[in-house]
N, CA, C and O atoms as a printed pandas DataFrame, in Angstrom:
     atom_number atom_name residue_name chain_id  residue_number  x_coord  y_coord  z_coord
0              1         N          MET        A               1   14.148 -176.744   87.788
1              2        CA          MET        A               1   14.817 -178.076   87.962
2              3         C          MET        A               1   13.862 -178.281   89.338
3              4         O          MET        A               1   13.686 -177.409   90.190
4              5         N          ASN        A               2   13.320 -179.560   89.354
5              6        CA          ASN        A               2   12.680 -180.152   90.546
6              7         C          ASN        A               2   13.243 -181.055   91.278
7              8         O          ASN        A               2   14.426 -181.321   91.062
8              9         N          ASP        A               3   12.593 -181.666   92.210
9             10        CA          ASP        A               3   13.038 -182.664   93.273
10            11         C          ASP        A               3   13.212 -183.988   92.681
11            12         O          ASP        A               3   13.398 -184.909   93.476
12            13         N          SER        A               4   13.184 -184.290   91.277
13            14        CA          SER        A               4   13.557 -185.511   90.928
14            15         C          SER        A               4   15.005 -185.907   90.923
15            16         O          SER        A               4   15.874 -185.045   91.055
16            17         N          ILE        A               5   15.322 -187.285   90.762
17            18        CA          ILE        A               5   16.648 -187.805   91.033
18            19         C          ILE        A               5   17.430 -187.310   89.943
19            20         O          ILE        A               5   18.537 -186.800   90.117
20            21         N          SER        A               6   16.809 -187.463   88.660
21            22        CA          SER        A               6   17.520 -187.146   87.512
22            23         C          SER        A               6   16.598 -186.632   86.590
23            24         O          SER        A               6   15.543 -187.195   86.298
24            25         N          GLN        A               7   17.067 -185.355   86.037
25            26        CA          GLN        A               7   16.287 -184.633   84.854
26            27         C          GLN        A               7   17.490 -184.527   83.752
27            28         O          GLN        A               7   18.693 -184.270   83.775
28            29         N          ARG        A               8   16.573 -184.844   82.844
29            30        CA          ARG        A               8   17.100 -184.979   81.633
30            31         C          ARG        A               8   16.835 -183.616   80.777
31            32         O          ARG        A               8   15.834 -182.954   81.053
32            33         N          GLU        A               9   17.599 -183.246   79.880
33            34        CA          GLU        A               9   17.728 -182.159   78.871
34            35         C          GLU        A               9   16.746 -180.973   79.151
35            36         O          GLU        A               9   15.548 -181.207   78.996
36            37         N          GLN        A              10   17.128 -179.739   79.542
37            38        CA          GLN        A              10   16.281 -178.803   80.029
38            39         C          GLN        A              10   17.011 -177.360   79.486
39            40         O          GLN        A              10   18.224 -177.290   79.286
40            41         N          PHE        A              11   16.291 -176.489   79.329
41            42        CA          PHE        A              11   16.950 -175.237   78.771
42            43         C          PHE        A              11   16.842 -174.057   79.615
43            44         O          PHE        A              11   15.682 -173.766   79.909
44            45         N          VAL        A              12   17.663 -173.381   80.033
45            46        CA          VAL        A              12   17.778 -172.246   80.734
46            47         C          VAL        A              12   18.140 -170.930   79.978
47            48         O          VAL        A              12   19.160 -170.809   79.299
48            49         N          GLU        A              13   17.188 -169.941   80.167
49            50        CA          GLU        A              13   17.626 -168.732   79.671
50            51         C          GLU        A              13   18.543 -167.838   80.455
51            52         O          GLU        A              13   18.097 -167.392   81.511
52            53         N          THR        A              14   19.653 -167.542   80.123
53            54        CA          THR        A              14   20.782 -166.626   80.757
54            55         C          THR        A              14   21.419 -165.937   79.916
55            56         O          THR        A              14   21.651 -166.431   78.812
56            57         N          ASN        A              15   21.874 -164.575   80.246
57            58        CA          ASN        A              15   22.696 -163.823   79.407
58            59         C          ASN        A              15   22.547 -163.659   78.041
59            60         O          ASN        A              15   23.527 -163.481   77.318
60            61         N          GLY        A              16   21.248 -163.708   77.559
61            62        CA          GLY        A              16   20.700 -163.587   76.376
62            63         C          GLY        A              16   20.888 -164.537   75.375
63            64         O          GLY        A              16   20.922 -164.333   74.162
64            65         N          ILE        A              17   21.035 -165.849   76.118
65            66        CA          ILE        A              17   20.901 -167.233   75.468
66            67         C          ILE        A              17   20.285 -168.257   76.037
67            68         O          ILE        A              17   19.630 -168.136   77.072
68            69         N          GLU        A              18   20.452 -169.417   75.370
69            70        CA          GLU        A              18   19.959 -170.603   76.153
70            71         C          GLU        A              18   20.849 -171.671   76.164
71            72         O          GLU        A              18   21.408 -172.136   75.170
72            73         N          LEU        A              19   21.004 -172.162   77.666
73            74        CA          LEU        A              19   21.913 -173.453   77.595
74            75         C          LEU        A              19   21.137 -174.331   78.084
75            76         O          LEU        A              19   20.284 -174.158   78.955
76            77         N          CYS        A              20   21.509 -175.639   77.342
77            78        CA          CYS        A              20   20.812 -176.933   77.445
78            79         C          CYS        A              20   21.750 -177.383   78.843
79            80         O          CYS        A              20   22.898 -176.983   79.036
80            81         N          CYS        A              21   21.058 -178.217   79.676
81            82        CA          CYS        A              21   21.328 -178.693   80.850
82            83         C          CYS        A              21   20.938 -179.848   81.478
83            84         O          CYS        A              21   19.785 -180.166   81.186
84            85         N          GLU        A              22   21.527 -180.625   82.279
85            86        CA          GLU        A              22   20.823 -181.969   82.776
86            87         C          GLU        A              22   21.190 -181.818   84.465
87            88         O          GLU        A              22   22.193 -181.260   84.911
88            89         N          SER        A              23   20.349 -182.320   85.085
89            90        CA          SER        A              23   20.842 -182.527   86.556
90            91         C          SER        A              23   20.557 -183.975   87.204
91            92         O          SER        A              23   19.773 -184.808   86.750
92            93         N          PHE        A              24   21.295 -184.095   88.275
93            94        CA          PHE        A              24   21.217 -185.371   88.816
94            95         C          PHE        A              24   21.306 -185.122   90.289
95            96         O          PHE        A              24   22.094 -184.372   90.866
96            97         N          GLY        A              25   20.314 -185.921   90.832
97            98        CA          GLY        A              25   20.281 -185.636   92.549
98            99         C          GLY        A              25   19.067 -184.802   92.902
99           100         O          GLY        A              25   18.348 -184.233   92.081
100          101         N          ALA        A              26   18.921 -184.794   94.225
101          102        CA          ALA        A              26   17.719 -183.884   94.701
102          103         C          ALA        A              26   18.122 -182.288   94.514
103          104         O          ALA        A              26   19.258 -181.815   94.483
104          105         N          ALA        A              27   16.912 -181.631   94.403
105          106        CA          ALA        A              27   16.923 -180.276   93.930
106          107         C          ALA        A              27   17.462 -179.533   95.137
107          108         O          ALA        A              27   18.093 -178.507   94.882
108          109         N          ASP        A              28   17.335 -179.840   96.266
109          110        CA          ASP        A              28   17.731 -179.306   97.439
110          111         C          ASP        A              28   19.221 -179.446   97.978
111          112         O          ASP        A              28   19.654 -178.689   98.846
112          113         N          ALA        A              29   19.941 -180.417   97.434
113          114        CA          ALA        A              29   21.006 -180.664   97.489
114          115         C          ALA        A              29   22.083 -180.036   97.248
115          116         O          ALA        A              29   21.914 -179.361   96.232
116          117         N          GLU        A              30   23.432 -179.874   97.798
117          118        CA          GLU        A              30   24.421 -178.920   97.492
118          119         C          GLU        A              30   24.931 -178.950   96.179
119          120         O          GLU        A              30   25.570 -179.929   95.792
120          121         N          PRO        A              31   24.676 -177.797   95.318
121          122        CA          PRO        A              31   25.196 -177.995   94.041
122          123         C          PRO        A              31   26.433 -178.276   93.653
123          124         O          PRO        A              31   27.361 -177.708   94.230
124          125         N          LEU        A              32   26.679 -179.152   92.663
125          126        CA          LEU        A              32   27.883 -179.104   92.033
126          127         C          LEU        A              32   27.876 -179.055   90.458
127          128         O          LEU        A              32   27.358 -179.959   89.802
128          129         N          VAL        A              33   28.445 -178.013   89.914
129          130        CA          VAL        A              33   28.264 -177.675   88.494
130          131         C          VAL        A              33   29.716 -178.227   87.762
131          132         O          VAL        A              33   30.884 -177.997   88.074
132          133         N          LEU        A              34   29.184 -178.990   86.741
133          134        CA          LEU        A              34   30.307 -179.772   86.021
134          135         C          LEU        A              34   30.225 -178.611   84.681
135          136         O          LEU        A              34   29.226 -178.121   84.154
136          137         N          ILE        A              35   31.785 -178.387   84.359
137          138        CA          ILE        A              35   31.910 -177.455   83.199
138          139         C          ILE        A              35   32.757 -178.360   82.235
139          140         O          ILE        A              35   33.828 -178.789   82.666
140          141         N          MET        A              36   32.357 -178.684   80.957
141          142        CA          MET        A              36   33.062 -179.500   79.910
142          143         C          MET        A              36   33.551 -178.464   79.182
143          144         O          MET        A              36   32.821 -177.537   78.828
144          145         N          GLY        A              37   35.063 -178.537   78.840
145          146        CA          GLY        A              37   35.678 -177.461   78.052
146          147         C          GLY        A              37   36.021 -178.152   76.814
147          148         O          GLY        A              37   35.536 -179.250   76.545
148          149         N          LEU        A              38   37.012 -177.419   75.895
149          150        CA          LEU        A              38   37.412 -177.845   74.722
150          151         C          LEU        A              38   36.356 -178.076   73.824
151          152         O          LEU        A              38   36.450 -179.065   73.097
152          153         N          ALA        A              39   35.276 -177.283   73.727
153          154        CA          ALA        A              39   34.197 -177.413   72.792
154          155         C          ALA        A              39   33.523 -178.790   72.823
155          156         O          ALA        A              39   33.070 -179.244   71.772
156          157         N          ALA        A              40   33.431 -179.485   73.977
157          158        CA          ALA        A              40   32.914 -180.747   73.952
158          159         C          ALA        A              40   31.690 -180.722   74.753
159          160         O          ALA        A              40   31.644 -180.057   75.789
160          161         N          GLN        A              41   30.615 -181.463   74.299
161          162        CA          GLN        A              41   29.179 -181.585   75.006
162          163         C          GLN        A              41   29.111 -182.000   76.378
163          164         O          GLN        A              41   30.081 -182.657   76.757
164          165         N          MET        A              42   28.183 -181.774   77.233
165          166        CA          MET        A              42   28.020 -181.867   78.663
166          167         C          MET        A              42   28.056 -183.679   78.752
167          168         O          MET        A              42   28.458 -184.299   79.737
168          169         N          THR        A              43   27.650 -184.165   77.759
169          170        CA          THR        A              43   27.463 -185.890   77.950
170          171         C          THR        A              43   28.753 -186.366   78.032
171          172         O          THR        A              43   28.783 -187.581   78.229
172          173         N          HIS        A              44   30.011 -185.743   77.936
173          174        CA          HIS        A              44   31.245 -186.305   77.929
174          175         C          HIS        A              44   31.511 -186.490   79.505
175          176         O          HIS        A              44   32.420 -187.229   79.883
176          177         N          TRP        A              45   30.695 -185.799   80.409
177          178        CA          TRP        A              45   30.525 -186.203   81.874
178          179         C          TRP        A              45   29.790 -187.394   82.063
179          180         O          TRP        A              45   28.567 -187.328   82.195
180          181         N          ASP        A              46   30.416 -188.526   82.094
181          182        CA          ASP        A              46   29.591 -189.739   82.192
182          183         C          ASP        A              46   28.469 -190.029   82.999
183          184         O          ASP        A              46   28.606 -189.943   84.219
184          185         N          ASP        A              47   27.071 -190.453   82.380
185          186        CA          ASP        A              47   26.030 -190.504   83.333
186          187         C          ASP        A              47   26.231 -191.230   84.663
187          188         O          ASP        A              47   25.643 -190.859   85.679
188          189         N          GLU        A              48   27.115 -192.327   84.641
189          190        CA          GLU        A              48   27.336 -193.038   85.939
190          191         C          GLU        A              48   28.294 -192.197   86.796
191          192         O          GLU        A              48   28.171 -192.199   88.021
192          193         N          PHE        A              49   29.248 -191.478   86.176
193          194        CA          PHE        A              49   30.068 -190.646   87.177
194          195         C          PHE        A              49   29.023 -189.554   87.813
195          196         O          PHE        A              49   29.106 -189.433   89.035
196          197         N          CYS        A              50   28.160 -188.836   87.217
197          198        CA          CYS        A              50   27.406 -187.810   87.558
198          199         C          CYS        A              50   26.415 -188.557   88.582
199          200         O          CYS        A              50   26.193 -187.968   89.640
200          201         N          GLN        A              51   25.848 -189.704   88.378
201          202        CA          GLN        A              51   24.849 -190.418   89.427
202          203         C          GLN        A              51   25.687 -190.530   90.825
203          204         O          GLN        A              51   25.266 -190.236   91.943
204          205         N          GLN        A              52   27.086 -191.071   90.452
205          206        CA          GLN        A              52   27.936 -191.564   91.713
206          207         C          GLN        A              52   28.068 -190.150   92.694
207          208         O          GLN        A              52   27.849 -190.141   93.905
208          209         N          LEU        A              53   28.416 -189.147   92.000
209          210        CA          LEU        A              53   28.411 -187.773   92.874
210          211         C          LEU        A              53   27.047 -187.228   93.334
211          212         O          LEU        A              53   27.023 -186.515   94.338
212          213         N          ALA        A              54   25.736 -187.554   92.572
213          214        CA          ALA        A              54   24.455 -187.457   93.229
214          215         C          ALA        A              54   24.302 -188.338   94.343
215          216         O          ALA        A              54   23.943 -187.896   95.434
216          217         N          ASP        A              55   24.549 -189.561   94.156
217          218        CA          ASP        A              55   24.727 -190.645   95.372
218          219         C          ASP        A              55   25.466 -190.050   96.704
219          220         O          ASP        A              55   25.146 -190.353   97.854
220          221         N          ARG        A              56   26.365 -189.275   96.393
221          222        CA          ARG        A              56   27.069 -188.889   97.726
222          223         C          ARG        A              56   26.625 -187.406   97.872
223          224         O          ARG        A              56   27.445 -186.577   98.266
224          225         N          GLY        A              57   25.284 -187.029   97.550
225          226        CA          GLY        A              57   24.641 -185.944   98.425
226          227         C          GLY        A              57   24.822 -184.546   97.669
227          228         O          GLY        A              57   24.801 -183.429   98.186
228          229         N          PHE        A              58   25.013 -184.892   96.250
229          230        CA          PHE        A              58   25.319 -183.554   95.532
230          231         C          PHE        A              58   24.063 -183.511   94.594
231          232         O          PHE        A              58   23.463 -184.545   94.299
232          233         N          ARG        A              59   23.621 -182.046   94.052
233          234        CA          ARG        A              59   22.836 -181.982   93.087
234          235         C          ARG        A              59   23.927 -181.629   91.839
235          236         O          ARG        A              59   24.516 -180.548   91.844
236          237         N          VAL        A              60   24.145 -182.614   90.788
237          238        CA          VAL        A              60   25.102 -182.349   89.824
238          239         C          VAL        A              60   24.486 -181.814   88.611
239          240         O          VAL        A              60   23.489 -182.368   88.147
240          241         N          ILE        A              61   24.984 -180.811   88.075
241          242        CA          ILE        A              61   24.376 -179.861   87.046
242          243         C          ILE        A              61   25.450 -179.847   85.956
243          244         O          ILE        A              61   26.499 -179.230   86.139
244          245         N          ARG        A              62   25.202 -180.524   84.813
245          246        CA          ARG        A              62   26.110 -180.348   83.728
246          247         C          ARG        A              62   25.442 -179.581   82.561
247          248         O          ARG        A              62   24.217 -179.575   82.438
248          249         N          PHE        A              63   26.201 -178.989   81.777
249          250        CA          PHE        A              63   25.720 -177.953   80.628
250          251         C          PHE        A              63   26.500 -177.941   79.511
251          252         O          PHE        A              63   27.727 -178.004   79.583
252          253         N          ASP        A              64   25.852 -177.859   78.405
253          254        CA          ASP        A              64   26.631 -177.265   77.001
254          255         C          ASP        A              64   26.947 -175.815   77.160
255          256         O          ASP        A              64   26.119 -174.992   77.551
256          257         N          ASN        A              65   28.209 -175.533   76.833
257          258        CA          ASN        A              65   28.488 -174.063   76.843
258          259         C          ASN        A              65   27.953 -173.502   75.561
259          260         O          ASN        A              65   27.574 -174.282   74.687
260          261         N          ARG        A              66   27.897 -172.263   75.394
261          262        CA          ARG        A              66   27.544 -171.546   74.394
262          263         C          ARG        A              66   28.141 -172.121   72.968
263          264         O          ARG        A              66   29.310 -172.486   73.097
264          265         N          ASP        A              67   27.712 -172.253   71.897
265          266        CA          ASP        A              67   28.100 -172.992   70.555
266          267         C          ASP        A              67   28.693 -174.259   70.539
267          268         O          ASP        A              67   29.616 -174.662   69.830
268          269         N          VAL        A              68   27.730 -175.133   71.846
269          270        CA          VAL        A              68   28.220 -176.472   71.780
270          271         C          VAL        A              68   26.828 -177.279   72.109
271          272         O          VAL        A              68   25.898 -176.944   72.842
272          273         N          GLY        A              69   26.970 -178.194   71.492
273          274        CA          GLY        A              69   25.765 -179.053   71.882
274          275         C          GLY        A              69   24.630 -178.382   71.255
275          276         O          GLY        A              69   24.530 -177.933   70.113
276          277         N          ARG        A              70   23.709 -178.400   72.319
277          278        CA          ARG        A              70   22.391 -178.031   71.953
278          279         C          ARG        A              70   21.967 -176.683   72.567
279          280         O          ARG        A              70   20.819 -176.238   72.564
280          281         N          SER        A              71   22.950 -176.155   73.043
281          282        CA          SER        A              71   22.822 -174.757   73.590
282          283         C          SER        A              71   22.941 -173.827   72.380
283          284         O          SER        A              71   23.084 -174.199   71.215
284          285         N          THR        A              72   22.860 -172.519   72.834
285          286        CA          THR        A              72   22.423 -171.615   71.518
286          287         C          THR        A              72   24.072 -171.467   70.980
287          288         O          THR        A              72   25.138 -171.473   71.596
288          289         N          LYS        A              73   23.666 -171.309   69.278
289          290        CA          LYS        A              73   24.793 -171.118   68.655
290          291         C          LYS        A              73   24.900 -169.655   68.265
291          292         O          LYS        A              73   23.846 -169.082   67.988
292          293         N          MET        A              74   25.981 -169.012   68.210
293          294        CA          MET        A              74   26.455 -167.692   68.060
294          295         C          MET        A              74   26.741 -167.579   66.575
295          296         O          MET        A              74   27.832 -167.804   66.051
296          297         N          THR        A              75   25.637 -167.206   65.966
297          298        CA          THR        A              75   25.721 -167.223   64.385
298          299         C          THR        A              75   26.042 -165.719   63.894
299          300         O          THR        A              75   26.179 -165.413   62.710
300          301         N          ALA        A              76   26.125 -164.965   64.814
301          302        CA          ALA        A              76   26.477 -163.556   64.154
302          303         C          ALA        A              76   28.046 -163.410   63.774
303          304         O          ALA        A              76   28.519 -162.527   63.058
304          305         N          HIS        A              77   28.788 -164.519   64.437
305          306        CA          HIS        A              77   30.191 -164.550   63.844
306          307         C          HIS        A              77   30.468 -165.664   62.697
307          308         O          HIS        A              77   29.844 -166.723   62.630
308          309         N          GLN        A              78   31.411 -165.300   61.880
309          310        CA          GLN        A              78   31.720 -166.445   60.976
310          311         C          GLN        A              78   33.054 -167.138   61.373
311          312         O          GLN        A              78   33.987 -166.408   61.710
312          313         N          PRO        A              79   33.213 -168.414   61.362
313          314        CA          PRO        A              79   34.284 -169.205   61.603
314          315         C          PRO        A              79   35.683 -168.636   60.902
315          316         O          PRO        A              79   35.790 -168.244   59.740
316          317         N          VAL        A              80   36.556 -168.685   61.747
317          318        CA          VAL        A              80   37.801 -168.348   61.220
318          319         C          VAL        A              80   38.495 -169.137   60.561
319          320         O          VAL        A              80   38.656 -170.236   61.091
320          321         N          GLY        A              81   39.200 -168.895   59.111
321          322        CA          GLY        A              81   39.807 -170.135   58.664
322          323         C          GLY        A              81   41.285 -169.895   58.785
323          324         O          GLY        A              81   41.738 -168.793   59.094
324          325         N          VAL        A              82   41.948 -170.838   58.560
325          326        CA          VAL        A              82   43.402 -171.161   58.825
326          327         C          VAL        A              82   44.219 -169.858   58.125
327          328         O          VAL        A              82   45.184 -169.368   58.711
328          329         N          GLN        A              83   43.764 -169.351   56.853
329          330        CA          GLN        A              83   44.593 -168.288   56.392
330          331         C          GLN        A              83   44.314 -166.977   56.965
331          332         O          GLN        A              83   45.163 -166.087   56.901
332          333         N          ALA        A              84   42.988 -166.766   57.615
333          334        CA          ALA        A              84   42.841 -165.648   58.513
334          335         C          ALA        A              84   43.787 -165.568   59.547
335          336         O          ALA        A              84   44.474 -164.566   59.746
336          337         N          VAL        A              85   43.848 -166.755   60.309
337          338        CA          VAL        A              85   44.697 -166.734   61.473
338          339         C          VAL        A              85   46.243 -166.640   60.967
339          340         O          VAL        A              85   47.025 -165.987   61.657
340          341         N          ILE        A              86   46.656 -167.210   59.903
341          342        CA          ILE        A              86   48.037 -166.834   59.645
342          343         C          ILE        A              86   48.538 -165.397   58.966
343          344         O          ILE        A              86   49.687 -164.974   58.844
344          345         N          GLN        A              87   47.287 -164.802   58.571
345          346        CA          GLN        A              87   47.259 -163.421   58.329
346          347         C          GLN        A              87   47.529 -162.494   59.478
347          348         O          GLN        A              87   48.387 -161.617   59.577
348          349         N          ALA        A              88   46.586 -162.894   60.341
349          350        CA          ALA        A              88   46.736 -161.887   61.586
350          351         C          ALA        A              88   47.878 -162.294   62.421
351          352         O          ALA        A              88   48.323 -161.509   63.258
352          353         N          GLU        A              89   48.379 -163.452   62.254
353          354        CA          GLU        A              89   49.887 -163.666   63.109
354          355         C          GLU        A              89   50.845 -162.955   62.382
355          356         O          GLU        A              89   51.773 -162.460   63.021
356          357         N          LEU        A              90   50.790 -162.768   60.857
357          358        CA          LEU        A              90   51.931 -162.140   60.099
358          359         C          LEU        A              90   52.083 -160.693   60.299
359          360         O          LEU        A              90   53.151 -160.082   60.323
360          361         N          THR        A              91   50.453 -160.027   60.495
361          362        CA          THR        A              91   50.501 -158.629   60.424
362          363         C          THR        A              91   50.356 -158.202   61.836
363          364         O          THR        A              91   50.266 -156.991   62.042
364          365         N          GLY        A              92   50.325 -158.900   62.688
365          366        CA          GLY        A              92   50.450 -158.693   64.287
366          367         C          GLY        A              92   48.731 -157.950   64.503
367          368         O          GLY        A              92   48.493 -157.274   65.504
368          369         N          ARG        A              93   48.065 -158.107   63.835
369          370        CA          ARG        A              93   46.684 -157.661   64.224
370          371         C          ARG        A              93   45.663 -158.610   64.636
371          372         O          ARG        A              93   45.147 -159.172   63.670
372          373         N          PRO        A              94   45.246 -158.935   65.678
373          374        CA          PRO        A              94   44.531 -159.966   66.265
374          375         C          PRO        A              94   43.208 -159.890   65.725
375          376         O          PRO        A              94   42.675 -158.856   65.324
376          377         N          ILE        A              95   42.573 -161.333   65.737
377          378        CA          ILE        A              95   41.390 -161.468   65.396
378          379         C          ILE        A              95   40.479 -161.312   66.514
379          380         O          ILE        A              95   40.553 -162.084   67.470
380          381         N          PRO        A              96   39.492 -160.229   66.466
381          382        CA          PRO        A              96   38.713 -160.057   67.691
382          383         C          PRO        A              96   37.781 -161.276   68.000
383          384         O          PRO        A              96   37.260 -161.808   67.020
384          385         N          PRO        A              97   37.516 -161.763   69.187
385          386        CA          PRO        A              97   36.568 -163.048   69.360
386          387         C          PRO        A              97   35.402 -162.567   69.616
387          388         O          PRO        A              97   35.239 -161.457   70.121
388          389         N          PRO        A              98   34.284 -163.511   69.228
389          390        CA          PRO        A              98   32.902 -163.049   69.062
390          391         C          PRO        A              98   32.577 -162.913   70.447
391          392         O          PRO        A              98   31.611 -162.163   70.594
392          393         N          TYR        A              99   33.097 -163.428   71.655
393          394        CA          TYR        A              99   32.691 -163.375   72.673
394          395         C          TYR        A              99   33.906 -163.877   73.660
395          396         O          TYR        A              99   34.766 -164.646   73.232
396          397         N          LEU        A             100   33.916 -163.388   75.014
397          398        CA          LEU        A             100   35.030 -163.589   75.904
398          399         C          LEU        A             100   34.858 -164.782   77.062
399          400         O          LEU        A             100   33.746 -165.220   77.358
400          401         N          LEU        A             101   36.007 -165.221   77.639
401          402        CA          LEU        A             101   35.767 -166.140   78.616
402          403         C          LEU        A             101   34.638 -165.558   79.734
403          404         O          LEU        A             101   33.794 -166.268   80.281
404          405         N          ARG        A             102   34.796 -164.261   79.925
405          406        CA          ARG        A             102   33.912 -163.422   80.985
406          407         C          ARG        A             102   32.565 -163.831   80.348
407          408         O          ARG        A             102   31.799 -164.369   81.148
408          409         N          ASP        A             103   32.192 -163.721   79.317
409          410        CA          ASP        A             103   30.702 -164.313   78.813
410          411         C          ASP        A             103   30.468 -165.376   79.291
411          412         O          ASP        A             103   29.470 -165.483   80.003
412          413         N          MET        A             104   31.193 -166.337   79.087
413          414        CA          MET        A             104   31.088 -167.802   79.310
414          415         C          MET        A             104   30.857 -167.880   81.105
415          416         O          MET        A             104   29.889 -168.410   81.650
416          417         N          ALA        A             105   31.856 -167.297   81.713
417          418        CA          ALA        A             105   31.511 -167.306   83.258
418          419         C          ALA        A             105   30.364 -166.840   83.631
419          420         O          ALA        A             105   29.774 -167.348   84.584
420          421         N          GLU        A             106   29.879 -165.837   82.969
421          422        CA          GLU        A             106   28.513 -165.244   83.145
422          423         C          GLU        A             106   27.214 -165.882   83.017
423          424         O          GLU        A             106   26.230 -165.731   83.740
424          425         N          ASP        A             107   27.396 -166.841   81.678
425          426        CA          ASP        A             107   26.522 -167.890   81.371
426          427         C          ASP        A             107   26.440 -168.882   82.507
427          428         O          ASP        A             107   25.355 -169.248   82.959
428          429         N          THR        A             108   27.606 -169.313   82.964
429          430        CA          THR        A             108   27.376 -170.108   84.199
430          431         C          THR        A             108   26.853 -169.730   85.499
431          432         O          THR        A             108   26.276 -170.504   86.263
432          433         N          ILE        A             109   27.091 -168.460   85.718
433          434        CA          ILE        A             109   26.470 -167.790   86.951
434          435         C          ILE        A             109   24.783 -167.757   86.662
435          436         O          ILE        A             109   23.842 -167.859   87.449
436          437         N          GLY        A             110   24.818 -167.605   85.453
437          438        CA          GLY        A             110   23.074 -167.288   85.274
438          439         C          GLY        A             110   22.412 -168.908   85.478
439          440         O          GLY        A             110   21.357 -169.167   86.057
440          441         N          LEU        A             111   23.166 -169.701   84.958
441          442        CA          LEU        A             111   22.746 -170.969   84.882
442          443         C          LEU        A             111   22.569 -171.583   86.421
443          444         O          LEU        A             111   21.731 -172.454   86.651
444          445         N          MET        A             112   23.483 -171.017   87.493
445          446        CA          MET        A             112   23.069 -171.547   88.789
446          447         C          MET        A             112   22.045 -170.749   89.456
447          448         O          MET        A             112   21.614 -171.094   90.556
């Protein structure tokens, strides 16, 4: 990411995946990373909001988490259906997640 005021869609390799990200503000400004939750894309952080933060002296970085938007899709796992969730609940056998929140935190660290 360079010194431009706003950069559109870039890809950063980290933690074995690619994250799609965008930045607003000067490259040497204090970074402010916006993390969108609930499987929503980074574009839910409104452009105008991001620019207002950049105008206040921040380098605003927003990105798509893994499995969201244009970042890497984790294809090694199959979607879990409602029946599987009900069966897991009834039998007390949890469904192992394809990745953990820790993995997503490491993605963010790698992005920074």
